N, C-alpha and C positions, 0 to 999 in steps of 0.2 A: 504493500500500500504506500501511497505517496505521503510525504511528511506534511503535517497540518500547516506548518508555517509557510508553505508555498502558496497558500490561498490568501486572497483579499478577505478581510474580515467584515462581517455585517450581521446585524440582528435580523435583517429581512431577507427573504428568499430571492426577491427580484431587485435588480439595480435600476430603480425608477429614473434616476437622474441620467443614466446612460441611455435608457430607452427613449426618454424625452429628448435628449440631445440628437439621437438618430432621427427621430420623427421630425424635429424642427429643421434639420438639415435637408430632409427629403420633401419639404412642403411644396417645392416647385416641380416635383416629379409627378408623372401620371398616377392615377389611383391604381393600386395593385389589384391583380386579378382575383385574389382571395376575397377582398372587400366587395368586388363586383359580384362574385358568386353569392355572397351573403345577402347583398342588397336584392338581387333577383329572387332569391328564395324567400326573403322576408316579405316582399310584395305578394308572392303567391300564398304565403301562410295567412297574411292579414286579409286577403281577398276572400278567404273561406269563412271568415268570422262574421256572424250576423249581429254586429254591435256597432253603435256609434262611439267614437273616441274623441271627445271634445278637447281634452287636455292631455297631450301626449309628448313625451320627451325621449330623446336618444342620449345615452351616456356611453362613453368609451374613450379610448386613448387618442384616436386620430379623427378629428371632426371633419377633415376634408373628404373623408370617404362616406359620410352620413348622407342618406337621401333626404331632400328637403320635405318630401311629402310621400304619401301612399294612399291606400283606400281600403276600407273594409268592404264586406259584401253590401253594406247599406249606405256608406257615406265616405267622403274624402277625409284624410287624416293629415293634418299639418303638424310637423314636429318642431319643438324647440330643442336646443342642443346644450349639452354640458360635456366638457372634456375632463377626463380623470387623469390627464397627463400633459398633453401638449397644448400650449396657448398660442394659437396662430394669429392673434390680434383681433379676431372676430368672435371667437368662442371663449367663454369664461372657463378657466381651469380650476378644478377643485381638488381637495385631498380625498382620495378614495379610501384612505384608512379611517376617515371620519366623515362619511358621506352626508352632505347637507345640500339638498336641492332647493331651488327657489320656492317651491310650493310643497304642500303635503296632501294634495288632493288630485293626484294624477289618475286618469283612467287607464293609461297605458305607459309603461316604462320599458324601453328596449335597451338591453345591455349588449353593445355591439363590439364583439371581439375584445372583451375586457377581462373576463374571468381568468384567462390563462396567465395574466400578469398581476393578479390580486393576491396579496399575501395571506389574507384571512377571508376566505370565501364565505364561510357560514355567517360571519359578522356582516359582510358586505350584502348578502342576500337579505338578512334581517333588516338592514338599513333601507334597502329598496322597498321591502314590504311595508315599512313604516311610512313611506311617502305615497302609498297608493290609497285611493278611495276604496271603501268596501265594494267588492265585486270588480275591482280594478285588476288589470292583467299585466304580468311581467313576462317578457320573452327575452331569452338570452341565447346568443350564438357565440360559440367559442371553439378554439382549436382542440381537437380530441387527442386522446392519449396514444393512439397508434401513429400519429403524424410524425413523419421523418424518422420512423423507426429504423429504416435502412441506414440513414446517416448516423444515428446514435450507435448502432452496432459497428459500423466502419470505424468511427472514431475510437470506440473502446478497444478494438483490435490494434489500431495504430498506437494508442497510448500505452498499451501493454508492451508492445515491442520497443518503442522509443524510450519510454519513461519507467517501465517496470511496474506500472499501476495505471489507474484510470481517473480522469476528471469527469464531472458532469458538464457536458457541453451543450446538451439540448434540454430545455426546461421540462419539468414534470407537468403532465396535464391531468385534468379531471376525467375519470372514465365514466362511461354511461351508467354503470351499475351504481355509482355514487350519487348520480344526479337527482333521482327521486328522493333519496334520503335527505339530501341537502335542502331540497325544496320543502319537504315536510317539516324538517327541523327549524326552518326559517318562518314557518307559519302559513305556507301556501296551501290552498285547497286544489283538488283536481290536478295534481302534478302530471306532466307528460314530458318524456324525453325520447329523442330519436337521433339518428346519425345519418349524415350524408357522406358517403365514402367515395373518394376520388383517387385515381392513380394519374399522376402528372409525369410526363416523360421529358427528359433533357438529353442534349447531345453528349454531355459528360458530367462527371461528379463535380468538377470545378465550375461548370456552368450553373449547376444547382446551388452551390455555395455562394456564387456571385449573386444569384437571384435572392437568396435568403438575406444577404447583406443589403440588397436594394430594398427589400421589404422591411428593413429595420428589425429583423427577427433573429439575427445571429446572437449567440450566447447572451441571454439577458440576466443570468444568475449573478447574485452578489458575490458568492464564493466561487471564484474562478482563479486560474493561475495568473501570477504576476508576469511570468515570462512570456515573451511573444512566441508564436508558433513558427518553427523553422520551415523552410521550403521542403526539406526532407520529410518532416512530419506530415505536412499538408499533402504532399504527393503520395505518401504511403496510405493515408486515409482514403484518398481518391482512388488509388489502385485497388484497395480492398473493396470499395464500393462497386467499382466497375467489374471486378471479378465475380461478385456475388449477386448483383442486382441489375444486370444488363439483359436486355432482350436480344433476340437473334440478329436484329439489325444494328446492334451496338449501342443503342440508346438506353439510358438508365431509367429505372422507375423510382418514383418517390410517392409515398403515401401521404394523402391529405384527408384528414377526417374533420368535418365540421359538425360539432354536436349542438343540438338545439334542446332547450328545456323551457317549459312554460308553466305558470301557476297563477291562480287567482287569489286575491285577498278574500277571505271568507265573507259570505253574505247569506242571509236567510233564504234568498230566492234560488240559490244554487242547488243543483241536484245532489241528493245525499243517498248513500247506500242504505238498503233496507236493514232494519234492525234484525239481529240474529234470531232465528226461529220464527220469523214473520212470513216465510214463504207459504203460499196456499197449496202448492202441489209438491210432493216429495220427489226426489230423484228416482227412487225405486218405482214409483208409479209411471214416470216418464219412460223408463227403460223396459217396462213390461209391455208397452204398446207395440 
């Protein structure tokens, strides 16, 4: 194992200042394709909901990727914005560790690619819950736990060979099995979680790493090596990647999972499960037919 003193020290899992710096430097770059995927899916999900949302807000690290509006099955939705990280001069930035939104009567709160860089997710979801009206809806989209699994394994092998141990170079993500429990523990009713699985292909592992850097997604962890990565180390990780995760045409595969979860603030009008023992027909009667 590597010596502990080789790491930068921090009490927090994610280096928010580093992520903010990367986002601010990329403000003039085009919106990344992951955000575009999320926006397209968000529109489809909202279009299926038969509700009016008069007071809706999007919160997340990068406001330039937020859609200005959408629509439910019954009416248009206009969003206000809050950034939990980057202040682009147009959108107010707030502290995600102590979430305080302008109002506490939202009908709809969208967490847009935020949960994967939140240090205390249970607390964060409870704070979102506190800002919703009764029967208000929270929808969260975030990067799933299998994302970049190929890259993680390739770096682990390169670290073992070059350094004799391994560093965490890809952030840990929330898995779908944990999503429902997180929603329920935060007080949400009718919790739902699902996953959109994508395989993205690149000409080489180095092209993928360049894309990750462009997306401001390269190693966001607070505890990371102080030493710069050597070319030998970098090329070895790329070599392992291409040996193990290339298709027949030579292009490499990268996993991208976008997880979605939603929950409603409880209200007496919401559907409730039947009380135990209240069924009018037993299962044995059904199967006798």
